[in-house]
N, C-alpha and C positions, 0 to 999 in steps of 0.2 A: 515665268515672267510674262508681262503683257506690254506689247508695243502700242503706243498711242501717237497718232499723227492728227493734230487738231488745228483748226483755224477759227478764230473768233474775231470780233471787231478790234480787239486789242493786241492779239498775239497769234503767231503761227509757230507751232512747236512740234518736235519729235521727241518722244521720251519713252523710257522703259520703267515701269513700276515693277520692282523686284521683290520677291518673297524668298528669303534665304531659308536654308534648312535649319532644323533645330540645332544641329551640330555647329553650324556657322554662327548662329545667334549666341551660343554659350561659349564658343572657343575662338572665333576669328573676328577680324574686322569684316563687316558685311555691308553690302549695298542696300539702300532703300529705294533710290530713284536716280536716274541719270538721263541726260538729254541735252537738247539745244533748242533755242528759240530765237525768233526775230520779232521784235515789237512792231506792231502795225499802227499803234497810236499810243499816246501817253497813258500810263496806268501805273498803279501802285500795288505791290503784293505785301501783305503783312501776316506774320505768324508769331506765336509765342508758346512757351512750354512744350516745345517739340523735342523729343529725345532723339536728337540728330545733330550731325555736324555738316555744314554746308561749305562747299568750295565752288565758286563760279568764276569764270574768266569773261571779261568783256573783250570780245574779239572785234567789235566795231561799235561806233556810236558812243554815247555817254549817258550817265545817270547819277543817281544818288543812293547811298546806303545810310540808314539810320540804325545804329546798334549801340547798346549800352550807354545811352544818353548822349551820343555824339553823332554828327553828320559827316559823311565822307563823300566828296565828289569823285566820281569814277569816270575814267577815260579808257579808250581802247588800249589794251595791253595791261590793264590792272587786274589783280587777282584778289578775291575775297575769301577769307577763311574764318568762319564764325561758329560759335556754340549756340545752336538754335534753342536751347533751353531758356535762353534770354530773349525778350521781345526784339524783333527786328522788322524792318521793312525796306524794300528797295523799289525804286521807280526810275523809269527811263526818262530822259529829257526829250526835247523836241528833236534832237539828233538821235533818232530811234536806234536803240542798241540791239546787238546780237550777242547771245550768251551761250556758253557751254557750262554745265553744272553737274554736280552729283551731291546727293544726300547719303550719308553713311553713318554707321555707329559701330560700337564694340565696347566691351566692358572696360578696356584700357583707355578709352578715348578721353575721359575727364583728366586723367593724369598726363596723357600726351599733350593735351591742349594747354594744361598748366605749364608744362615744360616749354612748349612753344612760346608762351607769354614770358616766361622767365628768361628765355634767350633773346627777348626783345621783339618777338613776333607781334605784328599788328593785324587788326581785322582786315585792313586793306594795304596792299603793297604792290610795287611794280616789279615783277620777276626779272631775274637776270636774263633768262631765256624763256620767253613766252612759248616758243615752239615746243620746248620740252614738256610743258604742262598740257598744251594742246594734244600732243602725242599720247600722253598718259590718259587724258580724258577720252580720247578716241578709242584707245585700247580697252578702256573700261566699258564703254558702250558696246563694243564688239563682243567682249567676254560675257557681258550680261545677256546678250542676244544669242549666244551660242547654245548648243545642246550637249556640250561636253559633260561627262560624268564627274569631272573634277572642276567644274565651273566655279564653285564657291572657293576652292583653294586658289584658283587663278585670280579671282576677284580680290581675295585677301592679299595675294602677292602684289597686284597692281595698286591697291590702296596703301600698302606699306611703302611702295615706291613713291606714291603721291606724297605721303607724309614726310619721307626723306627729302623730297624736293622742297616742301614747305619749310621744313626745319633748316635746310641749307640756305634758303632765302631769308630766314628770320635773322640771320647774323650779318649785321652791317657795321663793323667796327669803325669804318671811315666816317660814319655819321654820329658817333658818340664821343663824349668827352674822354672816355677811357682810352680812345685811340692814341692820345698823347703819351700814354704809358705803355703802349703795345710793345715797343722795342724792349723796354725794361722788363716786361713780363716774360717775353721770350727768353731773355737772358736768365731770369730767375728760374724759369722752368728748366732750362738746360742745366743750371746749377743743381737743382733738385735731382735731376736725372743722374748726374754724375756723383752726387754726394749724399744720396738718400740713406746710405749706411752709417752716416755720421750723425752726431747730435745737432739737429738744426732747430733753431728757435726763431720766432718772429723778430725778436730783438736783433739777432744775428743778421737776418735778411734785411731788416730795416737799415742797419748800419752799413752793410756791405753794398747795398744798392741805392742808398740815399733816398729812401721812400718811407713815409709814415706807415707804421705797421697796421694801423686800423684801415687806412685807405688801401694798403696792399691786400689785406684780407678780403675787403669788399670786391676789388676789381679782379682778383684771382678767381673768386667764386663766380662772378658774373661772366668771366671769359671762358673758363674751363669747366664750369658746372660742378666743381667739387672744391672743398676747402683745401688749404695747403696741407693741413694735417692728414686729411683723407687721401690726398694725392701721394704723400710720402708712404702712407700705410699700404696703398694699392701697389706701389712699386716694391715694397718689402715683401708683401704676400706673393706677388707674382714671381719674385726671385726665389722665395721659399719653395714655391711649387716647382720651379725649374730644378732646384737643388734636390728636392725630394725625388723627382723623377729620374734625373740623370747623374746622380752621384750616390755614394754610399754614406754620406755625412749623416751624423746623428742629429736629432732635433736640437740638442744643445749646441752642436757645432753650427748648425744652420742659423739658429737664433743669434749667435755671435756674429756670423758672417753678414747678416742683413742689418745689424746694428741695434738689435733689441736687447741682447745680453740677458734674457730672461725666458727660458724655455717654456715655463708655465704661462707667461703672458702671451707668447707666440701661439701656444696651443689654444688659449681662450679666444684670441682674435681670429685665428685660422678657422676655428669651429664656427664662430659668429658669421664669418664671411662666406666660407665654403660649405658649411653645414656638416662638416666632419672633422675629425682630428687630423693632424699631419700624418700620423701613422696609417689611418684609414685611407687617406688620399694616396699615399705611396702604394699601398696594397692594391687599390682599385685601378690605379693608372700604370 
């Protein structure tokens, strides 16, 4: 890695430019650059087509982000999380800002960012606990500057923690229309947990909970990240694994116990999800 401490007419910064190992590039989340800066005068930074994801915190001052055709006004305490493959620019206002940032990448990041957006994550948000993100960014800088032989693994661990915090902050049910149905959804989810071995249809849920089945389908997927059918199947497969490991029940008996009543169908779905047959799973575990 290389430390840079620089001062120009527009910015004073400390940064680490990081070159990960080949193993990190192909296997882990890896760091490209991290640091902090204090603006000394108004200026704008612009990039595009950069294979990177950027997270930065406004720790003081204010400014503006332009990303994906929109402008966002940034204040102290705001966090930015963007896909740098798209054009973006950011500029400090006359209230000169101070930032902490990191650029990072990994082959899973396009899918991770898509999931972040599906959960309602925005390019700019105000975190629940800014101190938590500041701590993670500080740890990341320290790890990048260390001489540990497991440095890339440590950076991967910190970046995963950073993504966890970003994902946690992307969920704001109190600001969405679906919050009006939140209590109904929790009741529906409890019902599925208790009755997943039974024959459950959208029509049954619609009638029982007085909610349109199409709207129910939409908000359940938005809230829990899976469809109702997939959620029921996950519960059934999980219980099937439990019974395979801790009982002597046959596959036929397990199929009946979890509400499928078709051992062949259970075997097909089990193999699709777990990559092996129920019998192979029992033998391995």
